[in-house]
N, C-alpha and C positions, 0 to 999 in steps of 0.2 A: 519246756526249758531245759531238759537235763540232758538233752544234746546240744548244748550253746556253750560255744568258748568265750569264757569272760577272760582276756586278758588281764593281767594282774597293772599295769601298766599303764593303762589308759581307763580313763571314764566311761563306767559299765554303759552309758548310753551311746557313746562314741565308737567301739568295735567290738561288737557282739555277733560272731562268724556261725552259719551253722558248720558240724563237721563235713566235711569234703569240700569245703568251699574253694574256687580255685580262683585266686586271686593276680593281678598283675598291677608289679608295682613300678611306677611310671615316672623320671623326674632326669632334670639335665644331667651331663655326666659331672662328676665331682659333689655331688649333693650325697645325703647319707643312707644311701637304698641298703646297700649293704648293711651297714648298722643296724639301722632301723629292723632289717630281716635278723639278723643275728640277737635283737634284744628280746624280740617278737621269740625266736624258738629258745634264748635262753631260759624265758619267762614259761613256757611249755616245759621244758624238761625238768625245771624245779617243783613242774605241777604231775612230774612222774609220767609225760608223754613224752616219746622218742621222738627223735628230728634226723632227719638227712641234709647235710647241705651240700648241693653239686657247685663246684666253683670252676668257671672256667677263665679268671681273672687271677686272683691273690692264692697264693700256694696254699697247700693246706695247713704251715707251720703260722701263715700269718692270718689265716682265718682263727685258728686256735687262740693266735696271739690279742686281737681284738675282743675276743668274747671273753677272755683271762682279763681284759681290760675295763670292761662295762661289766662283768658276773662275777662268779665265785669260780674257782679255777677249775675244782670238780666238775660244773656244767663244761667246762670245755671239753675236759676227758669223755662226759658221755655223748657228745656230739659226732654223728656219724658224719663224715666225709668221700665225698665222691669226687676224685682230681680230677680235672681235665687241664691241669696245666702242667701236668709232668710230659704228657705227651709231647706239649709244643716244646718245652725245654731240652726235650731228648732226655729226659733223665729219668732213671727208674720210680716207680711209685711205692710206697709201703703201704698204699692206705688199701683196704680189700675191696674196694670198688674203686676204679679208672679209667679212664676212657684211652682207647687206643689212640684216635684221632678226633676229629672236629668236625670232620666232612659226613661221617655216617651216621646220619641221623636217627635212624633203625634201631644201630646197633647201643646209641646212647640211649634211645627211649629203652632199650631192653634191660639195659645197667640200671637204670634207675629202677624201671620196676621189681627188677630182682633185689634191691637194696630196701626198698619201701615193702616187699614181701612179707615179713613181720611185725611192721609197724601198726599195731594195733592203734588207733584213737591220735595216729600220728602226723606229722608234717615233714613235707619238701620244701625244699628251696631250691630253686637255681637260676644260677647269679654268671653269665645272664644272655636272653636272646639276643641281643647285640653282637655278642661275641660269634655265635653259631650264624649270623647273618652275614658274617665277614667271609667264610668258608663254606656255605650253603645261598640259592637262591632265597630271596623272601618268602616266595611262594611255598617252599619245600619246608621252610622253617614255621610258617602258619598251620600247613597241614601237621608238623609234628607236634604242634603246641595243640592244638585240635584230639588228636590221636590220645596225645598224653592227656590232658586234662580230663578226658572222658574214664581212660581207666584208673589214674590215680583218684577220681572221686568215686570210683565205684568199688574201690578198694577202703574208701571211706578215709583216707586221708587228705590233710588240708595242702594245699600247693601253692605257692608263693613264686611266681615270677619278674624278675626284673628287666627292666628294659631302659636302655636312654633314650630321651626324650630330644628332640630337634636333629636326630640323625638318619630319618627312617621316612620313607615317603608318606603325606598325610595317609594315603588309601591305605598303607599298612598297618598303621597305628590302630586307626580304624578299625580294621578286619582282627586286629588282637584283642582288641576290645570286647568285640564282638565273643572273643573264643571262651571267654571268661565270665566268671559269675559276678566279680568284683573289681573296680580300681581303686587303689591309693595314689595319691599324686602328692608329690613329695618337690620343696622346691628351697633355695635362699633367699633370703631379702636383710639387708642390712638395715639395720633400726637405732638410730645413737650410738653410731660407730661401734656397733656390734651386729655380727653375724647371726641369723636366727635361721633354723631349720623348721618350716612349717609343712604339717602333714595333713591328708584329710583323706576321710574313707567317700569317695567319689559317687561312687552306687553300689549297690549289692541287687543282684535279679532275686526279685521275686521279695524284697523285705524295704522297709520305709528307713533312712539311715540319718543320722547328723553331719549334716556334708559344711558345718563350720571349720574352718582350721585350725589346727592344734599347734603348738611349739614343742618340739623334739629336741630332748638334750639325753646324752648318751645315758646319763645315771640317774636321771631324776625321773618322777613321773609327767605324762604329759597332761598340760596345761591349757584351755583353752585362750585362743591367743587374743581375743579382744577383753582379756580378764588382766 
């Protein structure tokens, strides 16, 4: 049990992840995938575990602003960011790790491995695979993910990879699910005129998991949906 991660913001029985697990966060566009991933990384940083967030959607400033909103400001300053946005907007990046373009998957993989080289018991989040599929063929992104997961796992780093649901062919998503150790599903549901974010750990390879839905709030602990 000493090598299990027990994130503070979820019931212990719901999200217990062996170190080095590679997880796919999947949900429709506009749900809280990025926020959920940042909340997870914030809790790990507070536990003195380093983290890298690779962004292809939001600027580094937006990422740190979101992290400051859902956690302490000093946590945002400790998050390392691999910038995949500045190359699209043709701006100079001030981050120590930045993509030159989003076409070259091999170079992106090498840069991410460089970013996590010194992350003992660390965490990597890539947001997101759907963006990469707008620049490269799906089969290329699948191969990229499979190789990256194997190398990240070999370094003992936990990986989180986000993807948009409903915009890719089913066989592509099925193959991506097969390429990782576990899948976290996320969706929004309106209840009594309130929008609720629901998440669940659908499966984790080699482990029994509780697949019940939980309610996610940006700053509150998760609660079982049926409670």
